[in-house]
Residue frames as qw, qx, qy, qz and C-alpha x, y, z in Angstrom:
[[0.358, -0.387, -0.237, 0.816, 69.52, 68.35, 101.98],
 [0.075, 0.570, 0.463, 0.675, 66.91, 70.39, 100.22],
 [0.319, -0.840, -0.265, -0.349, 66.10, 73.65, 101.99],
 [0.700, -0.609, -0.057, 0.367, 69.11, 73.64, 104.29],
 [0.333, 0.904, -0.149, 0.221, 71.33, 76.67, 103.79],
 [0.775, 0.012, -0.290, 0.562, 75.02, 76.56, 104.49],
 [0.397, -0.693, -0.196, 0.569, 76.74, 79.05, 106.76],
 [0.305, -0.117, 0.360, 0.874, 78.27, 80.76, 103.74],
 [0.041, -0.503, -0.630, -0.590, 74.88, 81.24, 102.09],
 [0.355, -0.782, -0.486, 0.161, 73.44, 82.58, 105.35],
 [0.388, -0.513, 0.025, 0.765, 76.27, 85.13, 105.57],
 [0.177, 0.132, 0.522, 0.824, 75.72, 86.14, 101.95],
 [0.174, -0.674, -0.645, -0.316, 72.00, 86.57, 102.54],
 [0.405, -0.753, -0.321, 0.407, 72.63, 88.61, 105.68],
 [0.354, -0.315, 0.217, 0.853, 75.15, 90.81, 103.87],
 [0.061, 0.374, 0.613, 0.694, 72.69, 91.36, 101.00],
 [0.281, -0.773, -0.567, -0.041, 70.01, 92.36, 103.49],
 [0.414, -0.641, -0.110, 0.637, 72.37, 94.83, 105.18],
 [0.273, -0.062, 0.423, 0.862, 73.38, 96.25, 101.80],
 [0.059, -0.566, -0.655, -0.497, 69.75, 96.66, 100.71],
 [0.350, -0.798, -0.435, 0.229, 68.87, 98.39, 103.97],
 [0.386, -0.480, 0.099, 0.782, 71.80, 100.79, 103.54],
 [0.164, 0.188, 0.565, 0.787, 70.75, 101.52, 99.95],
 [0.179, -0.727, -0.622, -0.230, 67.16, 102.25, 101.06],
 [0.404, -0.740, -0.248, 0.478, 68.45, 104.54, 103.80],
 [0.335, -0.260, 0.301, 0.854, 70.72, 106.42, 101.37],
 [0.052, 0.418, 0.649, 0.634, 67.90, 106.76, 98.85],
 [0.275, -0.803, -0.528, 0.019, 65.55, 108.14, 101.50],
 [0.416, -0.607, -0.051, 0.675, 68.21, 110.60, 102.71],
 [0.248, 0.016, 0.468, 0.848, 68.75, 111.83, 99.16],
 [0.093, -0.616, -0.654, -0.429, 65.01, 112.30, 98.71],
 [0.368, -0.795, -0.389, 0.284, 64.70, 114.21, 101.99],
 [0.390, -0.443, 0.138, 0.795, 67.65, 116.48, 101.15],
 [0.154, 0.253, 0.582, 0.758, 66.26, 117.16, 97.67],
 [0.202, -0.747, -0.594, -0.218, 62.88, 118.09, 99.11],
 [0.425, -0.725, -0.216, 0.497, 64.45, 120.31, 101.79],
 [0.347, -0.186, 0.320, 0.862, 66.55, 122.08, 99.17],
 [0.022, 0.474, 0.633, 0.612, 63.46, 122.68, 97.02],
 [0.321, -0.808, -0.491, 0.046, 61.49, 124.07, 99.98],
 [0.451, -0.577, -0.022, 0.680, 64.38, 126.32, 101.00],
 [0.276, 0.077, 0.459, 0.841, 64.78, 127.63, 97.46],
 [0.107, -0.640, -0.594, -0.476, 61.09, 128.51, 97.15],
 [0.419, -0.773, -0.369, 0.303, 61.09, 130.11, 100.60],
 [0.402, -0.381, 0.146, 0.820, 64.01, 132.36, 99.65],
 [0.130, 0.295, 0.562, 0.762, 62.36, 133.29, 96.34],
 [0.241, -0.753, -0.577, -0.207, 59.09, 134.19, 98.08],
 [0.449, -0.704, -0.209, 0.509, 60.86, 136.27, 100.75],
 [0.342, -0.168, 0.307, 0.872, 62.91, 138.14, 98.14],
 [0.003, -0.477, -0.607, -0.635, 59.79, 138.85, 96.07],
 [0.349, -0.790, -0.499, 0.074, 57.97, 140.04, 99.18],
 [0.433, -0.554, -0.025, 0.710, 60.82, 142.41, 100.05],
 [0.221, 0.065, 0.464, 0.855, 60.97, 143.77, 96.50],
 [0.141, -0.636, -0.639, -0.409, 57.19, 144.23, 96.41],
 [0.408, -0.763, -0.375, 0.332, 57.24, 146.00, 99.79],
 [0.380, -0.387, 0.146, 0.827, 60.00, 148.35, 98.65],
 [0.112, 0.264, 0.575, 0.766, 58.21, 149.13, 95.39],
 [0.241, -0.723, -0.608, -0.222, 54.89, 149.86, 97.09],
 [0.435, -0.808, -0.221, 0.329, 56.52, 152.08, 99.72],
 [0.615, 0.127, 0.146, 0.765, 59.00, 153.80, 97.45],
 [0.062, 0.625, 0.210, 0.750, 57.06, 157.11, 97.39],
 [0.548, -0.757, -0.144, -0.326, 56.30, 157.23, 101.09],
 [0.300, 0.475, -0.629, 0.537, 59.01, 158.02, 103.64],
 [0.568, -0.407, 0.349, -0.625, 56.58, 157.51, 106.53],
 [0.969, -0.006, -0.145, -0.200, 56.29, 153.84, 105.71],
 [0.726, 0.320, -0.456, 0.404, 60.02, 153.50, 106.25],
 [0.621, -0.617, -0.349, 0.336, 59.80, 155.18, 109.66],
 [0.409, 0.046, 0.018, 0.911, 61.41, 158.44, 108.52],
 [0.020, -0.829, -0.489, 0.271, 59.58, 161.46, 109.88],
 [0.377, 0.653, 0.162, 0.637, 59.73, 164.70, 107.92],
 [0.421, -0.500, -0.311, 0.690, 61.41, 167.39, 109.99],
 [0.217, 0.872, 0.346, 0.269, 60.01, 170.87, 109.36]]
């Protein structure tokens, strides 16, 4: 009976395969979430820096802010 698997061994093998597939899926999800978090963080940092730079460059000019001087 060499090479013939019992029903129990077949179930064990199937369960191992399901478990491995679930572990791969969880690992991929973690990697995707980590990458998304990193991209979001850098996007926020760049936007904040852009806003600060814009405010600093326009700090002496009221026209840039859309405020017209009334005489």
